[in-house]
Each structure stands twice: as C-alpha cells, then as structure tokens.
C-alpha positions in Angstrom: -12.6 5.3 2.9 -14.4 2.4 1.0 -15.3 4.9 -1.2 -12.3 6.2 -2.2 -10.1 3.5 -4.2 -6.5 3.9 -5.0 -7.8 3.6 -8.5 -9.4 7.0 -7.8 -6.2 8.5 -6.9 -4.2 7.2 -9.5 -6.4 8.8 -11.7 -6.7 12.5 -13.0 -10.1 14.1 -10.8 -9.4 16.2 -7.5 -10.7 15.2 -4.3 -12.1 17.3 -1.7 -10.1 18.4 1.4 -11.8 15.9 4.1 -11.4 13.1 1.1 -7.6 13.7 1.0 -7.4 13.8 4.8 -9.4 10.5 5.1 -7.5 9.2 2.1 -3.8 10.0 4.0 -5.3 8.2 6.9 -6.8 5.1 5.6 -3.9 4.3 3.4 -0.8 4.9 5.8 -3.2 2.6 7.8 -3.1 -0.2 5.5 -1.1 -3.6 5.6 0.3 -3.2 1.6 1.4 0.4 2.2 3.3 -1.0 5.4 4.9 -3.4 3.5 5.8 -0.8 0.8 7.4 1.3 2.9 9.0 -1.4 5.1 7.9 -0.2 8.5 9.6 3.2 7.6 6.9 5.7 7.3 9.1 8.8 6.8 12.3 9.5 5.1 15.6 8.8 7.2 13.4 6.7 9.9 14.6 6.7 13.2 17.5 8.2 12.7 16.2 11.4 11.4 13.5 11.7 14.3 16.8 11.9 16.4 17.9 14.5 14.6 14.8 16.4 14.5 14.7 15.8 18.3 17.8 17.1 18.9 17.5 20.2 16.7 14.4 20.8 18.4 15.9 20.4 21.9 13.4 17.5 23.1 14.3 16.6 26.4 13.3 14.6 29.9 10.0 15.9 31.1 8.8 18.0 27.9 5.5 17.8 27.4 5.5 17.1 23.4 2.8 16.6 20.8 3.4 14.6 17.7 1.1 15.1 15.1 -0.1 12.8 12.4 1.7 10.4 14.8 0.7 7.0 12.7 1.5 3.8 14.6 3.2 6.0 17.1 6.7 4.9 16.7 8.0 8.7 17.1 6.1 8.9 20.1 7.3 6.1 21.6 11.0 6.8 21.1 10.8 10.3 22.3 9.4 8.8 25.4 11.8 5.9 25.6 15.2 7.3 24.7 14.6 11.5 25.6 12.1 11.3 28.9 9.5 12.8 27.2 5.7 13.1 28.1 4.5 12.6 24.5 0.6 13.0 23.0 0.2 11.7 19.3 -2.4 12.9 17.2 -3.4 10.7 14.5 -6.9 11.3 12.2 -7.0 7.4 11.1 -8.9 5.3 14.0 -7.3 2.2 12.9 -3.7 3.8 13.6 -4.3 4.7 17.0 -5.9 1.7 18.2 -2.6 -0.1 17.3 -0.5 2.8 18.7 -2.1 2.1 21.7 -1.8 -1.5 21.6 1.9 -1.3 20.4 2.4 1.4 23.5 0.6 -0.9 26.0 3.1 -3.9 25.3 6.1 -1.7 25.1 5.5 -0.4 29.0 5.1 3.1 27.7 1.8 3.7 28.4 2.6 6.0 31.3 4.6 8.2 29.1 2.8 8.3 25.8 -0.8 8.5 24.8 -2.8 8.7 21.6 -5.7 11.1 20.3 -8.1 10.8 17.5 -8.2 14.1 15.8 -7.5 16.7 13.3 -4.5 18.8 12.9 -6.5 21.7 11.4 -8.5 21.6 14.6 -6.3 20.7 17.6 -8.2 19.2 20.7 -6.1 20.9 22.9 -5.8 24.0 25.3 -3.4 27.1 24.1 0.0 26.6 25.4 -0.1 23.0 26.4 2.9 21.6 25.0 6.5 22.4 25.0 7.6 20.6 21.7 5.8 19.6 18.7 7.2 17.3 16.0 5.4 16.8 12.6 7.1 14.3 10.4 6.4 13.9 6.6 2.7 15.3 7.3 1.9 18.9 6.8 2.8 18.5 3.1 -0.3 16.4 2.8 -2.7 19.2 5.0 -5.1 20.3 2.7 -5.2 24.0 4.8 -1.7 24.5 6.0 -2.5 27.9 7.5 -4.7 26.6 9.7 -2.6 23.8 10.6 0.3 26.1 11.3 -1.7 28.6 13.6 -3.3 25.4 15.4 0.6 24.3 16.3 1.2 28.2 17.5 -1.6 28.3 19.5 -1.1 25.0 21.5 2.6 25.8 22.0 4.0 27.2 25.4 5.8 30.3 25.5 9.5 29.5 24.1 8.0 26.1 22.7 9.6 24.8 19.5 8.0 23.1 16.6 10.0 20.8 14.2 8.5 20.3 11.0 10.3 17.5 9.1 8.7 17.5 5.4 8.9 16.6 1.6 10.1 19.8 -0.1 9.3 20.6 -3.7 9.3 23.4 -6.3 5.7 23.1 -7.4 5.9 24.6 -11.0 8.4 22.7 -11.8 7.1 19.3 -10.8 5.6 17.1 -13.9 2.2 16.8 -14.4 1.9 13.1 -12.7 3.7 14.3 -9.5 0.9 17.1 -9.1 -2.0 14.6 -9.1 -4.0 13.3 -6.2 -1.8 10.0 -5.8 1.0 12.5 -5.5 -0.8 14.4 -3.1 -1.1 11.5 -0.6 2.4 10.0 -1.7 3.5 13.6 -0.1 4.7 14.8 -3.1 1.8 16.7 -4.9 1.2 19.5 -2.3 4.3 20.1 -0.8 6.1 23.7 -0.7 9.5 24.8 -1.2 11.4 24.9 2.5 11.2 29.1 1.9 6.9 28.0 1.8 7.0 26.0 5.2 9.4 28.8 7.0 6.8 31.6 6.0 3.8 29.4 7.3 5.5 28.8 10.8 6.7 33.1 10.5 3.2 34.3 9.6 1.7 31.9 12.6 4.0 33.8 15.2 6.7 31.7 15.3 10.4 32.5 14.8 12.4 30.2 12.1 15.6 29.5 14.1 17.1 26.5 12.4 16.6 25.0 8.9 18.5 21.3 7.5 18.5 19.5 4.5 18.3 15.7 3.8 17.5 15.3 0.5 19.7 11.9 0.3 16.7 10.6 3.1 14.0 11.1 0.9 16.0 9.8 -2.3 16.9 6.5 -0.1 13.0 6.0 0.1 12.0 6.6 -3.4 14.6 3.7 -4.0 13.3 1.3 -1.8 9.7 1.6 -2.6 10.5 1.3 -6.3 12.5 -2.0 -5.4 9.4 -3.1 -3.5 7.0 -2.1 -6.4 9.2 -4.1 -8.9 9.1 -7.2 -6.4 5.4 -6.9 -6.3 5.1 -6.9 -9.7 7.4 -9.8 -10.1 5.4 -12.0 -7.6 2.0 -12.3 -8.8 0.7 -13.8 -5.5 -3.0 -13.5 -4.2 -2.0 -10.8 -2.0 -0.6 -8.4 -5.3 -3.7 -9.7 -7.0 -5.8 -6.6 -6.1 -3.2 -4.2 -6.9 -1.8 -5.3 -10.1 -3.2 -2.5 -12.4 -1.9 -0.4 -9.8 1.6 -1.1 -9.7 3.1 0.4 -13.0 1.5 3.6 -12.3 3.2 3.9 -8.8 6.7 2.6 -10.2 6.4 5.6 -12.9 5.7 8.0 -10.0 8.8 6.5 -8.4 10.6 7.0 -11.7 9.7 10.4 -11.7 10.1 11.5 -8.3 13.9 10.2 -8.1 14.6 12.2 -11.3 12.8 15.3 -9.4 15.3 14.9 -6.4 18.5 14.5 -8.9 17.3 18.0 -10.4 16.6 19.7 -7.2 12.8 19.8 -7.7 12.1 17.4 -4.8 13.5 17.5 -1.3 13.5 16.9 2.5 13.9 19.4 5.2 13.7 19.8 8.9 13.0 23.2 9.9 12.4 24.2 13.8 10.5 27.5 14.8 10.3 28.9 18.6 7.5 30.5 20.1 8.0 33.8 21.8 8.1 34.1 25.9 
C-alpha cells in the first residue's frame, strides 16, 4: 500500500481494481481515518447494525459471515448480543490482527473468528453460512457481480444476505464524487438501491426487504466534515502530513452533503434470501 498515497487518490487518475481494494483495506486500517470516522466505520453505527441483523433474522446459533469485517465490531456484536457464530472476512492483514486481538480481549474467540481474504473469491465451501452481512463495502468492490455470486454460493438453503450500503444515482454525481478518492470513500462506485437488488437477484437470490436510512449517511458526512475542519485548525505534527489533503476532503464532504439533500446519494439496507 505504500505505493498508493492519498495524494494519488485525490488526483484525477484511475486505479486498477486490485489497487482500489488494497487502498480501501489499508486506508480503513489507518489511525487518521479511525479518528476521522470517530470509530464508526459505517453510517448508523451499532444501532443500524442491530436493525440490519433484525431484518436478516439473525439469531442464536446462526452461522454468519461478516464480509469486509474491518476491526470486527459487527462480528463481535452479532456474537455477543444475538448468540451467532461469526466469521469475519477482511482483506487487510492489519485489521484482521487487530480484530483477533480485540475479540480475544472481549472473551469472544470461541464465537468469532477472522479470516484474511477477498470478497470476490470467498475462501469458504458452498452453503456454509445461514446469514451474511456486508456493511458499506459492496459499493467499493470492483467486481460486484462476482462478489454477489460468491455471497449466494456460500449461503445455505433459506439463508439470508443483508447489504447495508451507500446508494447513488451515478449519472447525477458531480465529477469530484466520481474520482478515485470518492470511490474509496464509498461514493463513486455506489449503485442505486435497484442496482444492488438486481445484483442479488441475478445471483439467484430473492430480495425480501428494502429500507432507506439516508439520515444515517447525512449524519456521518456531517461528523466527518466537522472533524476535517478541526484538523485544519489544529496544525499539529500529527496532522502535518495530511495538510494538503484536508481542503479537498472538506470539499468532497460538502458535495456529498449536497448530493444527499438532492436525493442523489443515500443509504439503504437490502435483504435477500436463498431458495430452499
């Protein structure tokens, strides 16, 4: 990841698919981004995770896959509060190591494990899971059709998949929200809610529920912009390496907030079920 800087992301060039995936994994492992997001890596935080799990009917004893599990907060919540047996899949080795350590500290290692791997080539057998959750991640996957087919493949008969993700009307996005930086920030390559539903249906799943949570995305954008403004004022040694990147990031946040107000950006939970 050292070869792909945030400066490069904020430019106009394109990145290869593998570079985008590596960027996403490394950026969301980083301390500055953790601070910027306030520890809440997806809109709605734990409250929306609980709602997503409810819509997917996740319960005690269910075998659950958490795709793009990050530092493992969702996986631990599903095990701790619902009694599920959870596997977290994450591309970033640092995030996997951190998730394992935090899970051991929480005393949940018997119920939660973490695997390093790619959502577009899941390292699991067919029919292995009763439920899958994927929060604010499918929008960043370069090969969404492949990923959707993989999710369907590892679901058991009657299994459920719950996607919570940024939605967008791509043709209406302003140019800066279609650039590489916005792609890593879960905006540039997002689909309309109908697009995610179509992915799941084309993978052989039946969409059973859709629920809009645009307010959760707006709250996250507002929080990020406020922290960016704080970072601009601080001028500490810790913020010095990112000083030239703060203004472009604030502008992206402003554009995103306007796009939410205009109905161009949003956030939805979509649940689908496998046959059988």
